[in-house]
C-alpha atoms as one frame of an Amber mdcrd trajectory, in Angstrom:
protein
  69.201   8.768  38.203  71.146  10.957  40.692  74.709  11.503  41.252  75.795
  12.001  44.903  79.103  12.743  46.103  78.714  13.547  49.870  78.392  10.862
  52.336  75.756  12.515  54.323  73.591  13.174  51.433  73.445   9.619  50.462
  72.943   8.537  54.170  69.970  10.724  54.101  68.458   9.042  50.846  69.011
   5.454  52.441  67.299   6.454  55.463  64.289   7.544  53.560  64.308   4.272
  51.674  64.630   2.474  55.011  61.610   4.354  56.516  59.554   3.235  53.527
  60.761  -0.289  53.744  62.496  -0.112  50.304  65.210  -2.699  49.820  68.679
  -1.302  48.673  71.000  -3.229  46.506  74.524  -2.005  45.949  77.143  -2.514
  43.325  80.558  -1.188  44.097  82.762  -0.286  41.270  85.821   1.614  40.353
  84.057   2.966  37.101  85.017   2.546  33.435  81.942   0.400  33.376  81.659
  -2.621  31.102  79.050  -5.286  30.488  80.425  -7.258  33.645  79.510  -4.154
  35.851  76.012  -4.067  34.024  75.197  -7.664  34.655  75.614  -6.926  38.582
  73.287  -3.950  37.932  70.584  -5.948  36.331  70.707  -8.432  39.134  70.422
  -5.913  41.682  67.614  -4.104  40.027  65.777  -7.310  39.631  66.116  -8.048
  43.360  65.638  -4.633  44.985  63.548  -1.530  45.230  66.616   0.749  44.859
  70.009   0.130  43.209  72.875   2.284  44.256  76.320   2.059  42.326  79.535
   3.470  43.849  82.171   4.842  41.323  85.362   5.382  43.220  89.079   4.613
  42.215  90.299   3.666  45.867  93.824   4.599  46.272  94.532   2.495  49.238
  94.169  -0.672  47.124  96.825   0.171  44.879 100.761  -0.443  45.349 103.288
   2.296  45.078 104.262   0.902  41.320 100.573   0.045  40.367  98.276   2.035
  37.995  96.127   4.343  40.291  97.039   7.497  38.433  96.322   5.963  34.931
  93.446   3.716  35.958  90.902   4.373  33.253  88.260   7.008  34.142  85.133
   8.225  32.035  82.494   9.577  34.306  80.305  10.933  31.647  80.300   7.571
  29.913  79.757   5.721  33.153  76.567   7.744  34.099  75.062   6.943  30.642
  75.702   3.484  30.859  74.444   3.246  34.498  71.348   4.932  33.932  70.300
   2.837  30.868  70.947  -0.189  33.000  68.672   1.097  35.816  70.895   2.440
  38.461  68.915   4.803  40.638  71.976   6.365  42.535  75.616   6.846  41.601
  77.691   7.532  44.669  80.888   9.125  43.379  82.973  10.753  46.422  86.208
  12.266  46.202  89.312  10.791  47.929  89.029  13.309  50.510  85.545  12.524
  51.229  86.374   9.139  51.984  89.800   9.418  53.515  89.583  12.755  55.280
  92.844  14.447  56.739  93.824  12.503  59.754  92.515   9.171  58.489  93.904
   6.371  60.659  91.484   3.371  60.506  91.703   0.105  58.363  89.908  -3.230
  58.220  92.108  -6.268  57.561  91.164  -9.809  56.886  93.998 -12.304  57.799
  95.496 -15.461  56.127  93.441 -15.654  53.091  94.800 -12.316  51.927  98.335
 -13.503  51.775  97.843 -15.928  49.065  96.977 -15.397  45.189  96.799 -11.959
  44.360  97.502 -10.847  47.923 101.195 -12.588  47.564 101.958 -10.298  44.626
 100.016  -7.225  45.907 100.906  -6.769  49.249  98.511  -4.526  51.005  95.734
  -4.590  48.277  93.354  -6.455  50.258  93.706  -4.149  53.229  92.661  -1.465
  50.835  89.722  -3.206  49.430  88.396  -4.516  52.846  88.579  -1.038  54.245
  86.736   0.788  51.536  84.279  -1.995  51.039  83.403  -1.672  54.843  83.091
   1.961  54.478  80.771   1.741  51.648  78.634  -1.137  53.330  78.343   1.282
  56.401  77.256   4.190  54.105  74.932   2.509  51.848  73.658  -0.061  54.381
  72.374  -2.591  51.436  70.411  -5.701  51.946  72.380  -7.144  49.097  75.780
  -6.356  47.477  76.836  -7.539  43.959  80.406  -8.559  42.945  81.670 -10.662
  40.041  83.239 -14.116  40.010  86.279 -12.812  37.955  87.490 -11.384  41.213
  87.215 -14.604  43.196  89.685 -13.982  45.989  88.171 -10.566  46.558  84.574
 -12.245  46.893  86.004 -14.710  49.413  87.704 -12.124  51.534  84.858  -9.777
  51.460  82.367 -12.767  52.452  84.647 -13.438  55.282  84.705  -9.725  56.424
  80.735  -9.620  56.396  80.619 -12.778  58.442  83.257 -12.060  61.017  82.095
  -8.418  61.485  78.301  -9.674  61.711  77.403  -7.113  58.805  73.695  -7.463
  58.081  73.872  -8.081  54.349  74.244 -10.800  51.641  77.047 -10.772  49.203
  76.018 -12.009  45.782  78.424 -13.709  43.555  77.707 -13.070  39.676  79.019
 -14.993  36.864  82.095 -13.822  34.854  81.055 -11.857  31.623  83.359 -12.433
  28.841  84.016 -11.111  25.352  82.876 -13.274  22.443  86.498 -14.778  22.201
  86.465 -15.760  25.955  88.610 -12.999  27.544  86.960 -12.073  30.714  85.852
  -8.429  30.724  87.899  -5.904  32.751  88.549  -2.281  32.723  92.264  -2.850
  32.442  91.645  -4.616  29.023  91.945  -1.099  27.631  95.811  -1.156  28.294
  96.331  -4.064  25.927  97.969  -3.352  22.585  96.198  -5.089  19.601  98.885
  -7.832  19.849  98.506  -8.138  23.622  94.730  -8.239  23.388  94.841 -11.246
  20.852  97.425 -13.023  23.327  95.283 -12.632  26.383  92.692 -15.041  25.081
  95.063 -17.880  26.263  93.802 -17.116  29.759  90.343 -18.380  29.040  91.293
 -21.028  26.574  93.643 -22.640  29.100  91.203 -22.429  31.879  88.388 -23.989
  29.774  90.728 -26.589  28.875  91.742 -27.226  32.494  88.124 -27.469  33.399
  87.501 -29.937  30.531  90.384 -32.080  31.852  88.804 -32.429  35.469  85.269
 -32.937  33.994  86.816 -35.921  31.966  88.079 -37.494  35.211  91.598 -35.941
  36.005  91.601 -34.819  39.543  95.377 -34.530  40.264  96.567 -31.108  40.951
  99.863 -32.047  39.402  98.537 -32.869  36.213  96.165 -30.039  35.614  98.907
 -27.399  36.735 101.281 -29.149  34.158  98.587 -28.432  31.491  98.016 -24.781
  32.549 101.669 -23.953  32.737 102.719 -25.500  29.325  99.474 -23.973  27.674
 100.013 -20.518  28.859 103.812 -20.651  28.213 102.906 -21.483  24.612 102.055
 -17.734  24.245 105.285 -15.751  23.996 103.753 -12.430  25.417 102.310 -14.096
  28.398 104.128 -13.877  31.539 102.756 -15.868  34.646 102.423 -14.349  37.765
 100.620 -17.211  39.565  98.780 -20.157  38.669  96.862 -21.589  41.607  94.276
 -24.489  42.521  92.740 -23.845  45.881  89.528 -24.602  47.767  87.232 -21.845
  46.917  86.031 -21.303  50.426  89.230 -20.869  52.350  91.735 -20.622  49.459
  94.170 -23.399  50.827  95.934 -25.372  48.346  94.565 -28.835  47.376  96.196
 -31.779  45.752  92.897 -33.456  44.697  90.358 -31.453  42.876  87.099 -32.197
  44.245  84.091 -29.832  45.488  84.336 -26.257  45.111  87.757 -26.120  43.476
  88.940 -22.762  42.222  91.490 -22.640  39.435  92.914 -18.914  39.383  95.624
 -17.534  37.171  97.157 -14.025  36.990  99.224 -13.295  34.037 100.926  -9.937
  32.533 100.853  -9.014  28.934 103.366  -6.159  28.703 102.608  -4.050  31.578
  99.134  -5.395  31.937  98.249  -7.809  34.652  95.089  -9.852  34.003  93.262
 -12.327  36.241  90.813 -15.242  35.404  89.551 -18.392  36.709  87.103 -21.103
  36.682  85.184 -23.102  39.469  85.175 -26.787  39.224  83.418 -29.609  41.045
  80.911 -27.243  42.635
């Protein structure tokens, strides 16, 4: 496994792969890897001749009062995990490499970035789509792999890829969970022991809502009522949002039918966690 920091060096490797008709799979991350990230790598290794992982904590997707400076980082640990999982190349650029002096260009998807996480994190998705577009241009993958936990991000990136005629396929991979159901996230390390126990309410409430729907309840109002009551039963949980939307366009629905996304964002102390389930798909 190689670690490459320079864009031009990575482009040279990719060109060699293309000349040899070898396919490239791409797993973009911000590092501090967990089993969720590694599950994406496994799918890429299965599907492609070469797997490239980026490790880059992207400053443009963090708000002024968010956790960019304290976001967990451990490159040595990440390198070992990535190599064991089958990554061929880690692309680990500096901020200056990705955003050199005088940088002025951004990519923005409209409308669907103004809801859910976009409502409480203005500018977040502008940073996400900008850095992902740049990474796609650098890596030129045939396939890129993202986890379902970041459901809105996937919808936004798929829209960007479609609208800008990017020549790649975005692959959605299942959420990987801890044994007690908590969705794996690099931010879970911020939780105190008490907050960690409390955070299980997210998956519990979502799974219960999913069962309610499977048992025949299709009214949004009833499902929302259950979710709000269930999450509020945990004193440490502070709801940012609970939304029930169409998974394709993120528009609100009143009746849960095909491809409905039930998504939540909840704070435990200073840590904001997200989770979701898809129903009727």
